[in-house]
gemmi code that builds the backbone of each chain (N, CA, C; Angstrom):
import gemmi

chains = {
    "A": [
        ("MET", (17.578, -6.122, -9.130), (16.447, -5.364, -8.433), (17.001, -4.304, -7.315)),
        ("GLU", (16.511, -3.480, -6.957), (16.781, -2.479, -5.868), (16.308, -3.017, -4.569)),
        ("ARG", (17.291, -3.094, -3.732), (16.710, -3.459, -2.323), (16.571, -2.478, -1.415)),
        ("LEU", (16.528, -2.085, -0.295), (16.260, -1.776, 0.663), (17.305, -1.745, 1.756)),
        ("PRO", (18.083, -0.884, 1.781), (19.266, -1.030, 2.749), (18.461, -1.388, 3.896)),
        ("ILE", (19.633, -2.430, 4.942), (18.978, -2.507, 6.392), (20.518, -2.125, 7.558)),
        ("LEU", (20.272, -0.992, 8.341), (21.422, -0.358, 8.649), (21.085, -1.227, 10.241)),
        ("LYS", (22.208, -1.768, 10.849), (22.540, -2.401, 12.084), (22.902, -0.965, 13.186)),
        ("ILE", (22.354, -0.920, 14.144), (22.490, 0.140, 15.086), (22.374, -0.626, 16.604)),
        ("GLY", (23.726, -1.107, 17.124), (23.684, -1.839, 18.238), (23.196, -2.923, 17.877)),
        ("PRO", (22.116, -3.285, 19.157), (21.452, -4.672, 19.074), (20.116, -4.752, 18.227)),
        ("MET", (19.681, -3.323, 17.276), (18.683, -3.428, 16.282), (19.419, -3.395, 15.159)),
        ("LEU", (17.925, -3.074, 14.179), (18.079, -3.244, 12.565), (17.241, -2.076, 12.108)),
        ("LEU", (17.593, -1.320, 11.367), (16.827, -0.053, 11.045), (16.611, -0.020, 9.570)),
        ("VAL", (15.410, 0.067, 9.054), (15.068, 0.364, 7.440), (14.377, 1.185, 7.368)),
        ("SER", (14.784, 1.960, 6.966), (14.075, 3.664, 6.831), (13.912, 3.429, 5.402)),
        ("ILE", (12.390, 3.418, 4.756), (12.056, 3.507, 3.610), (12.089, 4.783, 2.749)),
        ("GLN", (12.707, 4.980, 1.675), (12.828, 6.410, 1.089), (12.570, 6.381, -0.271)),
        ("VAL", (12.109, 5.183, -0.787), (11.730, 5.132, -2.391), (10.079, 4.841, -2.278)),
        ("ASP", (9.577, 4.930, -3.496), (8.166, 4.490, -3.671), (8.564, 2.921, -3.963)),
        ("LEU", (7.554, 2.410, -2.823), (7.913, 0.965, -2.992), (7.153, -0.037, -4.006)),
        ("ARG", (8.148, -0.962, -4.696), (7.533, -1.710, -5.557), (7.097, -2.753, -4.877)),
        ("ASP", (6.140, -3.499, -5.270), (5.482, -5.115, -4.565), (7.079, -5.978, -4.641)),
        ("ASP", (7.815, -6.350, -5.627), (8.925, -7.097, -5.488), (10.003, -6.696, -4.494)),
        ("MET", (9.984, -5.260, -4.251), (10.807, -4.657, -3.266), (10.517, -5.104, -1.685)),
        ("VAL", (9.459, -5.404, -1.342), (8.485, -5.422, -0.483), (8.890, -6.719, -0.240)),
        ("ILE", (8.693, -7.853, -0.906), (8.991, -9.076, -0.966), (10.840, -9.009, -0.288)),
        ("ALA", (11.177, -8.517, -1.368), (12.674, -8.967, -0.921), (13.171, -8.657, 0.420)),
        ("LEU", (12.297, -7.428, 0.894), (12.950, -6.811, 2.475), (12.574, -7.640, 3.711)),
        ("GLN", (11.729, -8.686, 3.653), (10.879, -9.784, 4.113), (11.845, -10.858, 4.244)),
        ("GLU", (12.350, -11.149, 3.307), (13.685, -11.948, 3.334), (14.866, -11.640, 3.736)),
        ("ASP", (15.037, -10.440, 3.250), (16.375, -10.151, 3.810), (16.376, -9.726, 5.409)),
        ("LEU", (15.138, -9.092, 5.971), (15.404, -9.137, 7.193), (15.521, -10.052, 8.144)),
        ("ALA", (14.929, -11.141, 7.584), (14.934, -12.518, 8.001), (16.180, -12.912, 8.542)),
        ("ASP", (17.022, -13.019, 6.996), (18.434, -13.447, 6.926), (19.541, -12.568, 8.302)),
        ("ARG", (19.079, -11.091, 8.454), (19.988, -10.179, 8.761), (19.802, -10.332, 10.012)),
        ("ILE", (18.337, -10.589, 10.605), (18.039, -10.892, 12.222), (18.503, -11.887, 12.962)),
        ("VAL", (19.266, -12.954, 11.884), (19.342, -14.329, 12.471), (21.244, -14.069, 11.909)),
        ("ASP", (21.700, -13.381, 11.191), (23.271, -13.085, 10.918), (23.516, -12.427, 12.139)),
        ("THR", (22.704, -11.600, 12.584), (23.148, -10.300, 13.399), (22.851, -10.753, 15.459)),
        ("GLY", (21.814, -11.752, 15.644), (21.058, -11.709, 16.783), (20.575, -10.424, 16.902)),
        ("ALA", (19.882, -9.883, 16.317), (18.982, -8.353, 16.414), (18.211, -8.740, 17.475)),
        ("ARG", (17.761, -7.886, 18.136), (16.583, -8.002, 19.061), (15.516, -7.140, 18.775)),
        ("GLY", (15.895, -6.316, 18.349), (14.955, -5.360, 17.722), (14.995, -5.002, 16.220)),
        ("VAL", (13.759, -4.751, 15.756), (13.739, -4.273, 14.353), (12.853, -2.610, 14.511)),
        ("VAL", (13.290, -1.840, 13.470), (12.601, -0.263, 13.430), (12.289, -0.112, 11.907)),
        ("ILE", (10.943, 0.390, 11.774), (10.951, 0.397, 10.100), (10.476, 1.662, 10.352)),
        ("ASP", (11.348, 2.443, 9.584), (10.515, 3.601, 9.557), (9.854, 4.255, 8.317)),
        ("ILE", (8.650, 4.193, 7.848), (7.890, 4.671, 6.915), (7.532, 5.947, 7.278)),
        ("THR", (8.437, 6.851, 7.639), (8.353, 8.615, 7.491), (7.642, 8.894, 5.693)),
        ("ALA", (8.793, 8.344, 4.765), (8.609, 8.882, 3.656), (7.761, 8.526, 2.744)),
        ("LEU", (6.677, 7.272, 3.201), (5.714, 6.993, 2.949), (4.816, 7.651, 2.589)),
        ("ASP", (3.934, 7.845, 1.666), (3.191, 8.584, 1.055), (1.237, 7.713, 1.482)),
        ("ILE", (1.892, 6.868, 0.857), (0.610, 5.661, 1.046), (1.113, 4.046, 1.975)),
        ("VAL", (0.091, 3.490, 2.282), (0.515, 2.134, 2.992), (-0.646, 1.409, 2.256)),
        ("ASP", (-1.071, 1.012, 0.989), (-1.558, -0.047, 0.743), (-1.902, -1.304, 1.438)),
        ("SER", (-2.857, -2.279, 1.160), (-3.104, -3.636, 1.571), (-2.178, -4.403, 1.487)),
        ("PHE", (-1.247, -4.431, 0.180), (0.060, -5.251, 0.209), (1.547, -5.165, 1.198)),
        ("THR", (1.365, -3.616, 1.521), (2.736, -3.005, 2.063), (2.154, -3.202, 3.966)),
        ("GLY", (0.857, -3.443, 4.027), (0.319, -3.226, 5.447), (0.816, -4.640, 5.512)),
        ("ARG", (0.134, -5.962, 4.715), (0.617, -6.940, 4.706), (1.902, -7.233, 5.325)),
        ("MET", (2.710, -6.702, 4.404), (4.422, -6.915, 4.686), (4.361, -6.633, 6.009)),
        ("LEU", (4.006, -5.304, 6.378), (4.587, -5.130, 7.692), (4.358, -6.005, 8.925)),
        ("ALA", (2.888, -6.608, 8.668), (2.451, -7.336, 9.286), (3.324, -8.690, 9.319)),
        ("THR", (3.456, -9.133, 8.442), (4.473, -10.876, 7.933), (5.847, -10.116, 9.074)),
        ("ILE", (6.132, -9.392, 8.755), (7.778, -8.746, 9.347), (7.838, -8.843, 10.908)),
        ("ALA", (6.374, -8.123, 11.544), (6.299, -8.352, 12.254), (6.372, -9.602, 13.255)),
        ("ALA", (5.602, -10.822, 12.630), (5.495, -11.903, 12.866), (6.474, -12.591, 12.967)),
        ("LEU", (7.122, -12.252, 11.636), (8.489, -13.305, 11.642), (9.621, -12.828, 12.369)),
        ("SER", (9.780, -11.259, 12.568), (10.626, -11.035, 14.102), (10.483, -11.899, 14.748)),
        ("ARG", (9.055, -11.986, 15.432), (8.788, -12.415, 16.788), (9.508, -14.058, 17.007)),
        ("VAL", (9.200, -14.459, 15.652), (9.026, -16.273, 15.824), (10.795, -16.406, 15.859)),
        ("LEU", (11.569, -14.921, 15.550), (13.180, -15.008, 15.351), (13.631, -14.272, 16.441)),
        ("ASP", (12.678, -14.071, 17.580), (13.144, -13.521, 18.968), (13.537, -12.101, 19.154)),
        ("ALA", (13.224, -11.481, 18.147), (13.075, -9.847, 17.939), (11.666, -9.361, 17.746)),
        ("GLU", (11.630, -7.921, 18.409), (10.731, -7.150, 17.996), (10.840, -6.194, 17.154)),
        ("THR", (9.401, -5.598, 16.563), (9.238, -4.693, 15.292), (8.406, -3.611, 15.735)),
        ("VAL", (9.386, -2.390, 15.397), (8.102, -1.426, 15.726), (8.057, -0.709, 14.416)),
        ("VAL", (6.780, 0.146, 13.510), (6.539, 0.851, 12.716), (6.642, 2.324, 13.551)),
        ("VAL", (7.758, 3.117, 12.441), (7.302, 4.122, 12.954), (6.810, 5.529, 12.217)),
        ("GLY", (6.873, 6.649, 12.295), (6.738, 7.661, 11.357), (5.580, 7.617, 10.598)),
        ("MET", (4.424, 6.906, 10.604), (3.316, 6.861, 10.116), (2.559, 8.272, 9.746)),
        ("ARG", (2.534, 8.698, 8.722), (1.785, 10.001, 8.103), (0.344, 10.040, 9.076)),
        ("PRO", (-0.219, 11.265, 9.626), (-1.593, 11.247, 9.948), (-2.757, 10.670, 8.413)),
        ("ALA", (-2.488, 11.001, 7.412), (-3.476, 10.689, 6.415), (-3.370, 9.121, 6.028)),
        ("VAL", (-1.856, 9.118, 6.157), (-2.050, 6.984, 6.013), (-2.763, 6.620, 7.166)),
        ("ALA", (-2.633, 7.297, 8.500), (-3.343, 6.359, 8.933), (-4.477, 6.133, 9.089)),
        ("ILE", (-5.303, 7.333, 8.494), (-6.570, 7.544, 8.496), (-7.455, 6.852, 7.017)),
        ("THR", (-6.396, 6.815, 6.102), (-6.557, 5.709, 4.990), (-6.188, 4.416, 5.381)),
        ("LEU", (-5.324, 3.798, 5.999), (-5.041, 2.307, 6.473), (-6.412, 1.961, 7.550)),
        ("VAL", (-7.340, 2.523, 8.242), (-8.766, 2.201, 9.225), (-9.565, 1.966, 8.016)),
        ("GLU", (-9.633, 3.138, 7.545), (-10.997, 3.394, 6.278), (-10.619, 2.093, 5.563)),
        ("LEU", (-9.208, 1.445, 4.885), (-9.326, 0.990, 4.163), (-9.761, -0.914, 4.753)),
        ("GLY", (-9.798, -0.421, 6.308), (-10.329, -1.768, 6.992), (-8.470, -2.708, 7.700)),
        ("LEU", (-7.424, -1.951, 7.464), (-6.647, -2.724, 7.658), (-6.214, -2.102, 9.009)),
        ("SER", (-6.146, -3.113, 10.253), (-5.863, -2.048, 11.543), (-4.924, -2.656, 12.155)),
        ("LEU", (-3.665, -3.234, 11.217), (-2.409, -3.619, 12.219), (-2.198, -4.188, 13.541)),
        ("ASP", (-3.161, -5.118, 13.391), (-2.944, -5.703, 14.713), (-1.819, -6.546, 14.977)),
        ("GLY", (-1.667, -6.370, 16.161), (-0.303, -6.968, 16.397), (1.117, -6.123, 16.115)),
        ("ILE", (1.193, -5.280, 15.815), (2.380, -4.356, 15.309), (2.745, -3.037, 16.114)),
        ("LYS", (3.974, -3.130, 16.824), (4.077, -1.936, 17.571), (4.114, -0.515, 16.738)),
        ("THR", (3.740, 0.500, 16.818), (3.816, 1.584, 16.240), (4.376, 2.885, 17.450)),
        ("ALA", (5.228, 3.511, 17.248), (5.796, 4.816, 17.471), (5.899, 5.898, 16.547)),
        ("LEU", (5.905, 7.266, 17.328), (5.812, 8.596, 15.981), (7.157, 8.422, 15.302)),
        ("ASP", (8.420, 8.259, 16.171), (9.472, 8.476, 15.294), (10.650, 7.503, 15.381)),
        ("VAL", (11.400, 7.618, 14.948), (12.575, 6.920, 15.143), (13.166, 6.373, 16.232)),
        ("GLU", (13.223, 7.842, 17.280), (13.917, 7.576, 18.474), (13.218, 6.896, 19.241)),
        ("ARG", (12.024, 7.743, 19.298), (10.732, 6.693, 20.175), (10.539, 5.411, 19.891)),
        ("GLY", (10.779, 4.627, 19.095), (11.048, 3.490, 18.627), (11.998, 2.762, 18.571)),
        ("MET", (12.833, 3.383, 19.041), (13.991, 2.695, 19.861), (14.119, 2.579, 21.030)),
        ("ARG", (13.502, 3.885, 21.751), (13.409, 4.030, 22.910), (12.180, 2.393, 23.782)),
        ("LEU", (11.127, 2.617, 23.104), (10.193, 1.741, 23.177), (10.796, -0.113, 23.332)),
        ("LEU", (11.836, -0.077, 22.037), (12.195, -1.553, 22.086), (13.387, -1.714, 23.647)),
        ("SER", (14.027, -0.432, 23.268), (15.026, -0.760, 24.726), (14.091, -0.944, 25.993)),
        ("SER", (12.786, -0.278, 25.964), (12.197, -0.591, 27.196), (11.364, -1.746, 27.488)),
        ("ALA", (11.414, -2.232, 26.116), (10.765, -3.825, 26.288), (11.343, -5.105, 26.457)),
        ("GLY", (12.566, -4.662, 27.041), (13.451, -5.910, 27.534), (14.325, -6.265, 26.514)),
        ("GLY", (15.341, -6.835, 27.096), (16.361, -7.917, 26.490), (17.379, -6.706, 25.177)),
        ("VAL", (16.665, -5.853, 24.502), (17.053, -4.853, 23.468), (18.082, -3.761, 24.445)),
        ("GLY", (19.326, -3.292, 24.021), (20.063, -2.404, 24.530), (20.737, -2.933, 25.388)),
        ("ARG", (20.490, -3.678, 26.082), (21.697, -4.252, 27.186), (22.516, -5.181, 26.516)),
    ],
    "B": [
        ("MET", (-3.195, 19.518, -17.615), (-3.524, 17.831, -18.145), (-5.031, 17.406, -18.312)),
        ("THR", (-5.131, 16.578, -19.222), (-6.592, 16.275, -19.442), (-6.477, 14.877, -19.147)),
        ("ALA", (-6.263, 14.288, -19.768), (-6.132, 12.697, -19.858), (-4.918, 11.895, -19.818)),
        ("GLN", (-4.676, 10.667, -19.130), (-3.538, 10.080, -19.457), (-3.620, 8.413, -19.363)),
        ("GLU", (-3.136, 7.521, -20.488), (-3.089, 6.666, -20.558), (-2.127, 5.647, -20.051)),
        ("LEU", (-1.747, 5.056, -18.968), (-0.892, 4.131, -18.397), (-0.662, 2.591, -18.554)),
        ("PRO", (0.390, 2.374, -19.095), (0.282, 0.669, -19.040), (0.543, -0.204, -18.063)),
        ("ILE", (-0.026, -1.139, -18.044), (0.115, -1.880, -16.334), (0.896, -3.152, -16.563)),
        ("THR", (1.811, -3.148, -16.753), (2.188, -4.539, -16.945), (3.587, -5.339, -15.715)),
        ("GLY", (3.849, -4.341, -15.055), (4.734, -4.838, -13.932), (4.827, -4.300, -12.991)),
        ("ASP", (5.838, -4.446, -11.511), (5.509, -3.886, -10.195), (5.797, -2.190, -10.609)),
        ("ALA", (6.620, -1.855, -11.275), (7.025, -0.164, -11.561), (6.165, 0.432, -12.206)),
        ("ASP", (5.203, 0.004, -12.810), (3.855, 0.421, -13.829), (2.946, 0.528, -12.460)),
        ("VAL", (2.752, 0.025, -11.417), (1.906, 0.305, -10.406), (2.361, 1.697, -9.707)),
        ("VAL", (3.898, 1.880, -9.556), (4.427, 3.087, -8.853), (3.889, 3.908, -9.673)),
        ("ARG", (3.970, 3.820, -10.876), (4.250, 4.930, -11.998), (2.294, 5.499, -11.720)),
        ("VAL", (1.700, 4.278, -11.839), (0.101, 4.895, -11.883), (-0.233, 5.681, -10.434)),
        ("ARG", (0.164, 5.261, -9.300), (0.255, 6.128, -8.005), (0.351, 7.297, -8.165)),
        ("GLN", (1.506, 7.777, -9.168), (2.275, 8.850, -8.993), (1.734, 9.768, -10.035)),
        ("ALA", (1.257, 9.140, -10.842), (0.279, 9.890, -11.697), (-1.343, 10.396, -11.520)),
        ("VAL", (-1.709, 9.376, -10.534), (-2.949, 9.730, -9.920), (-2.842, 10.687, -8.692)),
        ("ARG", (-1.647, 10.682, -8.122), (-0.841, 11.634, -6.969), (-1.443, 12.792, -7.426)),
        ("ALA", (-0.198, 13.340, -9.022), (-0.434, 14.687, -9.876), (-1.529, 15.239, -9.797)),
        ("ALA", (-2.306, 14.250, -10.332), (-3.694, 14.574, -10.733), (-4.826, 15.212, -9.743)),
        ("ALA", (-4.658, 14.663, -8.323), (-5.335, 14.778, -7.285), (-4.528, 15.914, -6.527)),
        ("VAL", (-3.614, 16.404, -6.906), (-2.754, 17.933, -6.139), (-3.445, 18.605, -7.490)),
        ("GLU", (-3.460, 18.651, -8.426), (-4.117, 19.316, -9.541), (-5.482, 19.899, -9.010)),
        ("ALA", (-6.204, 18.779, -9.168), (-7.628, 18.966, -8.335), (-8.159, 19.742, -7.164)),
        ("LYS", (-6.982, 19.979, -6.349), (-6.908, 20.603, -5.344), (-7.894, 19.497, -3.828)),
        ("LEU", (-7.456, 18.133, -4.238), (-8.184, 17.197, -3.256), (-7.145, 17.538, -1.966)),
        ("SER", (-7.864, 17.582, -0.671), (-7.324, 17.654, 0.117), (-6.155, 16.224, 0.379)),
        ("LEU", (-5.395, 16.695, 1.614), (-4.048, 15.362, 1.466), (-4.277, 13.931, 1.555)),
        ("VAL", (-5.818, 14.421, 2.805), (-6.043, 13.011, 3.523), (-7.386, 12.410, 1.715)),
        ("ASP", (-7.770, 12.871, 1.149), (-8.538, 13.006, -0.145), (-7.556, 12.125, -1.245)),
        ("GLN", (-6.330, 13.026, -1.225), (-5.069, 12.513, -2.139), (-4.814, 10.969, -1.449)),
        ("THR", (-4.888, 11.162, -0.195), (-4.082, 9.619, 0.191), (-4.757, 8.550, -0.037)),
        ("LYS", (-5.963, 8.563, -0.009), (-7.276, 7.518, 0.106), (-7.336, 7.494, -1.319)),
        ("LEU", (-7.256, 8.335, -2.331), (-7.270, 8.013, -3.870), (-6.243, 7.091, -4.474)),
        ("VAL", (-5.279, 7.717, -4.132), (-3.631, 6.940, -4.488), (-4.000, 5.453, -3.809)),
        ("THR", (-4.025, 5.456, -2.419), (-4.350, 4.123, -1.947), (-5.004, 3.206, -2.839)),
        ("ALA", (-6.419, 3.671, -2.697), (-7.412, 2.768, -3.897), (-6.833, 2.696, -5.100)),
        ("ALA", (-6.075, 3.765, -5.871), (-5.343, 3.416, -6.914), (-4.544, 2.183, -6.969)),
        ("SER", (-4.045, 2.141, -6.096), (-2.599, 1.048, -5.549), (-3.561, -0.178, -5.491)),
        ("GLU", (-4.473, -0.260, -4.782), (-5.064, -1.481, -5.017), (-5.619, -2.223, -6.163)),
        ("LEU", (-6.219, -0.988, -7.077), (-6.807, -1.833, -8.199), (-5.704, -1.925, -9.026)),
        ("ALA", (-4.399, -0.774, -9.209), (-3.572, -1.342, -10.375), (-2.700, -2.395, -9.959)),
        ("ARG", (-2.730, -3.069, -8.938), (-1.994, -4.472, -8.505), (-3.242, -5.588, -9.105)),
        ("ASN", (-4.436, -5.261, -8.899), (-5.784, -6.139, -9.018), (-5.445, -6.224, -10.571)),
        ("THR", (-5.285, -5.502, -10.963), (-5.261, -5.382, -12.903), (-4.195, -6.378, -13.033)),
        ("LEU", (-3.052, -6.340, -12.302), (-1.324, -6.652, -13.043), (-1.857, -8.117, -12.299)),
        ("THR", (-2.403, -8.291, -11.436), (-1.980, -9.695, -10.515), (-3.032, -10.641, -11.171)),
        ("TYR", (-4.559, -10.036, -11.168), (-5.545, -11.105, -11.268), (-6.267, -10.260, -12.613)),
        ("GLY", (-5.696, -9.694, -13.214), (-6.079, -9.330, -14.749), (-4.733, -9.575, -15.871)),
        ("GLY", (-3.624, -9.810, -15.215), (-2.759, -10.148, -16.169), (-2.331, -9.239, -16.934)),
        ("GLY", (-2.559, -8.106, -16.229), (-2.186, -6.694, -16.833), (-3.297, -5.996, -17.459)),
        ("GLY", (-2.716, -4.780, -17.991), (-3.771, -3.874, -18.819), (-3.508, -2.306, -18.906)),
        ("GLY", (-4.495, -1.537, -18.041), (-4.216, -0.142, -18.393), (-4.780, 0.515, -17.515)),
        ("ALA", (-4.314, 1.830, -17.073), (-5.446, 2.670, -16.432), (-5.283, 4.156, -16.745)),
        ("LEU", (-6.474, 4.419, -16.965), (-6.663, 5.957, -17.724), (-6.933, 6.788, -16.214)),
        ("VAL", (-6.377, 7.873, -16.222), (-6.302, 8.911, -15.309), (-6.821, 10.287, -16.244)),
        ("GLU", (-7.526, 10.594, -15.522), (-8.268, 12.140, -15.873), (-8.614, 12.961, -14.805)),
        ("GLN", (-9.047, 14.608, -15.105), (-9.146, 15.288, -14.309), (-10.605, 15.543, -14.292)),
        ("LEU", (-11.303, 15.979, -13.528), (-12.542, 16.373, -13.585), (-13.046, 17.386, -13.364)),
        ("ASP", (-14.005, 18.258, -14.100), (-14.527, 19.295, -13.260), (-16.245, 19.803, -13.689)),
        ("ASN", (-16.875, 19.576, -13.014), (-18.356, 19.455, -13.223), (-19.014, 21.141, -13.219)),
        ("GLY", (-17.912, 21.941, -13.017), (-18.407, 23.453, -13.056), (-18.490, 23.905, -11.697)),
        ("LEU", (-19.043, 22.833, -10.606), (-19.001, 23.330, -9.358), (-17.835, 22.638, -8.384)),
        ("ARG", (-17.326, 21.309, -8.847), (-15.984, 21.043, -8.210), (-15.319, 20.798, -8.896)),
        ("LYS", (-14.408, 19.782, -8.542), (-13.077, 19.797, -9.474), (-13.002, 18.327, -9.086)),
        ("GLY", (-12.093, 17.260, -9.765), (-11.829, 15.631, -9.106), (-11.387, 14.861, -10.097)),
        ("VAL", (-10.758, 13.839, -9.920), (-10.091, 12.866, -10.818), (-10.956, 11.252, -10.992)),
        ("ARG", (-10.876, 11.130, -11.701), (-11.225, 9.715, -12.377), (-9.933, 8.848, -12.488)),
        ("ALA", (-10.037, 7.646, -12.115), (-9.106, 6.818, -12.982), (-9.639, 5.139, -13.130)),
        ("VAL", (-9.432, 4.969, -14.093), (-10.667, 3.806, -15.167), (-9.042, 2.780, -15.158)),
        ("PHE", (-9.174, 1.616, -14.505), (-8.786, 0.368, -14.357), (-9.272, -0.873, -15.575)),
        ("HIS", (-8.427, -1.239, -16.376), (-8.752, -2.234, -17.600), (-8.043, -3.243, -17.930)),
        ("ASP", (-8.470, -4.482, -17.664), (-7.957, -5.566, -18.396), (-8.555, -6.596, -18.941)),
        ("LYS", (-7.872, -7.378, -19.609), (-8.746, -8.101, -20.673), (-8.853, -9.690, -19.809)),
        ("GLY", (-8.531, -9.778, -18.587), (-8.504, -10.990, -17.952), (-9.345, -11.798, -18.088)),
        ("PRO", (-9.239, -12.855, -16.949), (-10.644, -13.449, -16.904), (-11.749, -13.192, -16.332)),
        ("GLY", (-11.828, -11.913, -15.857), (-13.051, -11.245, -15.357), (-13.491, -12.205, -14.247)),
        ("ILE", (-14.446, -11.396, -13.243), (-14.997, -12.100, -12.055), (-16.344, -12.266, -12.271)),
        ("ALA", (-16.292, -13.712, -11.863), (-17.675, -14.052, -11.910), (-18.647, -13.875, -10.572)),
        ("ASP", (-18.254, -13.494, -9.770), (-18.793, -13.096, -8.261), (-18.907, -11.746, -7.909)),
        ("VAL", (-18.980, -10.635, -8.087), (-18.564, -9.525, -7.883), (-18.966, -9.230, -6.536)),
        ("ALA", (-20.125, -9.352, -5.908), (-20.610, -9.387, -4.480), (-19.042, -10.083, -3.236)),
        ("GLN", (-19.043, -11.095, -3.747), (-18.396, -12.028, -2.987), (-16.686, -10.974, -3.179)),
        ("ALA", (-16.114, -10.821, -4.370), (-15.062, -10.191, -4.849), (-15.475, -8.973, -3.992)),
        ("LEU", (-16.068, -8.280, -3.624), (-16.294, -6.939, -2.795), (-16.136, -7.390, -1.290)),
        ("THR", (-16.198, -8.372, -1.023), (-16.663, -8.531, 0.626), (-14.738, -8.674, 1.057)),
        ("ASP", (-15.047, -7.837, 2.132), (-13.485, -8.276, 2.777), (-13.303, -9.162, 3.172)),
        ("GLY", (-11.965, -9.451, 3.214), (-11.522, -11.056, 3.687), (-11.374, -11.978, 2.550)),
        ("PHE", (-12.066, -11.684, 1.305), (-12.545, -12.393, 0.313), (-11.119, -12.571, -0.477)),
        ("THR", (-10.507, -13.363, -0.596), (-9.213, -13.341, -1.905), (-8.746, -14.381, -2.772)),
        ("SER", (-8.357, -14.921, -3.849), (-8.320, -15.701, -4.670), (-6.609, -15.533, -4.977)),
        ("GLY", (-5.963, -14.808, -4.053), (-4.755, -14.395, -4.566), (-3.833, -14.561, -3.101)),
        ("SER", (-3.237, -13.541, -3.025), (-2.379, -13.895, -1.612), (-2.345, -12.390, -0.888)),
        ("GLY", (-3.470, -11.319, -1.108), (-3.483, -10.347, -0.478), (-4.714, -10.835, 0.729)),
        ("MET", (-4.518, -9.495, 1.287), (-5.292, -9.721, 2.555), (-6.896, -9.653, 2.394)),
        ("GLY", (-7.627, -9.808, 1.030), (-8.661, -9.354, 0.658), (-9.437, -8.309, 1.103)),
        ("LEU", (-8.436, -7.494, 0.622), (-8.999, -5.400, 1.323), (-9.105, -5.125, 0.325)),
        ("GLY", (-8.677, -5.250, -1.028), (-8.310, -4.353, -2.277), (-9.386, -4.023, -2.925)),
        ("LEU", (-10.317, -4.698, -3.200), (-11.448, -4.411, -4.020), (-12.742, -3.526, -3.323)),
        ("GLY", (-12.792, -3.982, -1.987), (-13.839, -3.785, -0.931), (-12.973, -2.581, -0.491)),
        ("GLY", (-11.797, -2.435, -0.198), (-11.255, -1.473, 0.349), (-11.543, -0.210, -0.429)),
        ("ALA", (-10.945, -0.512, -1.681), (-10.386, 0.586, -2.514), (-12.108, 1.283, -2.678)),
        ("ARG", (-13.110, 0.752, -2.556), (-14.455, 0.952, -2.667), (-14.740, 1.973, -1.515)),
        ("ARG", (-14.355, 2.191, -0.375), (-14.430, 2.898, 0.719), (-13.815, 3.732, 0.490)),
        ("LEU", (-12.949, 3.746, -0.260), (-11.669, 5.262, 0.046), (-12.206, 6.277, -1.170)),
        ("VAL", (-13.010, 5.644, -2.092), (-13.583, 6.979, -3.151), (-15.281, 7.387, -3.143)),
        ("ASP", (-15.336, 8.086, -3.907), (-16.713, 8.676, -4.070), (-17.756, 7.851, -4.956)),
        ("GLU", (-17.230, 7.420, -5.968), (-17.797, 6.719, -6.982), (-17.109, 5.273, -7.131)),
        ("PHE", (-17.601, 4.315, -7.811), (-16.680, 3.147, -7.806), (-17.996, 2.127, -8.415)),
        ("VAL", (-17.361, 1.857, -9.868), (-18.260, 1.153, -10.587), (-17.585, 0.467, -11.428)),
        ("ILE", (-17.656, -1.133, -11.030), (-17.076, -2.441, -11.501), (-17.738, -2.677, -13.047)),
        ("GLU", (-17.104, -3.272, -14.158), (-17.884, -3.803, -14.826), (-17.220, -5.162, -15.318)),
        ("THR", (-17.792, -6.139, -15.412), (-16.526, -7.441, -15.676), (-17.768, -8.160, -15.783)),
        ("ALA", (-17.310, -9.732, -16.427), (-18.168, -10.892, -16.737), (-16.948, -11.980, -16.960)),
        ("PRO", (-17.201, -13.158, -16.337), (-16.028, -14.207, -16.872), (-15.674, -14.236, -18.650)),
        ("GLY", (-14.420, -14.240, -18.384), (-13.720, -14.458, -19.919), (-13.514, -13.058, -20.471)),
        ("ASP", (-14.431, -11.954, -20.326), (-14.550, -10.789, -20.282), (-13.935, -9.673, -20.064)),
        ("GLY", (-12.774, -9.562, -19.144), (-11.952, -8.582, -18.523), (-12.573, -7.858, -17.328)),
        ("THR", (-12.466, -7.010, -16.664), (-12.454, -5.987, -15.880), (-12.513, -5.087, -15.816)),
        ("THR", (-13.015, -3.542, -15.655), (-13.096, -2.501, -15.955), (-13.669, -1.854, -14.617)),
        ("VAL", (-12.640, -1.261, -13.610), (-13.177, -0.391, -12.443), (-12.819, 1.058, -12.744)),
        ("THR", (-14.151, 1.656, -12.456), (-13.867, 3.312, -12.299), (-14.023, 3.710, -11.199)),
        ("VAL", (-13.160, 4.421, -10.910), (-13.424, 5.251, -9.237), (-13.195, 7.041, -9.609)),
        ("VAL", (-13.900, 7.884, -8.991), (-13.879, 9.030, -8.906), (-13.482, 9.412, -7.404)),
        ("LYS", (-12.838, 10.733, -7.115), (-12.626, 11.133, -6.079), (-12.785, 12.691, -6.151)),
        ("TRP", (-13.840, 13.334, -5.276), (-13.932, 14.892, -5.428), (-13.671, 15.830, -4.582)),
        ("ALA", (-12.972, 16.964, -5.005), (-12.378, 17.843, -4.084), (-13.959, 18.069, -3.601)),
        ("ARG", (-13.496, 18.527, -2.150), (-14.458, 19.084, -1.052), (-14.468, 20.501, -0.844)),
    ],
}
model = gemmi.Model(1)
for chain_id, residues in chains.items():
    chain = gemmi.Chain(chain_id)
    for i, (resn, *xyz) in enumerate(residues, 1):
        res = gemmi.Residue()
        res.name, res.seqid = resn, gemmi.SeqId(i, " ")
        for name, pos in zip(("N", "CA", "C"), xyz):
            atom = gemmi.Atom()
            atom.name, atom.element = name, gemmi.Element(name[0])
            atom.pos, atom.b_iso = gemmi.Position(*pos), 0.0
            res.add_atom(atom)
        chain.add_residue(res)
    model.add_chain(chain)
structure = gemmi.Structure()
structure.add_model(model)
structure.setup_entities()
């Protein structure tokens, strides 16, 4: 199965989703990220969804799960690059993504993690 | 493009249905937000067909009522059906692993939403989104 690449950049992990997401890839990403956080001791995770033209309830739940499990593993997650049309649709769908930090792009997401403390030092 | 029937038997088919609905929505000149809403609804419904219906298919077609263009997508399965439709449409209700937003959420994202189902008789959900 195709898996999403996880890049290590300093004390952070970056996942940039560039393909049409299948549900099995989403599930694999949760497991891979948990492993990589523990292996690398990463303090932050940036998930770039710039290329995603939709986020449905399954993908939304995946983002919430990743945020929750990274927190348990002492890392913060930021979701970056959500398109305006995706944001409008998510809210109408009823998905508020409570508890998920967001930023407009990767750079701002990384800055947010650095300023949150711990990361980047 | 007229009508297109697509099978839904695996995760990759859900992606294909999304792409077909997107193509039809672009062709019908739906706005970007309306395209996104329709494709998101289609994604929820295609996953329901797969997860709860045990697989089935989707019929995607363009509409033109003389005044407006639109897209209709029909999701059908021969699965166990839904015993309590009102409950299934309620936010937060789920019999599976989702967030319970699939059916009710999909209904909010489209202009027309019809569900035909009976226990043991499969489920057919028809959604329509019109260009504004």
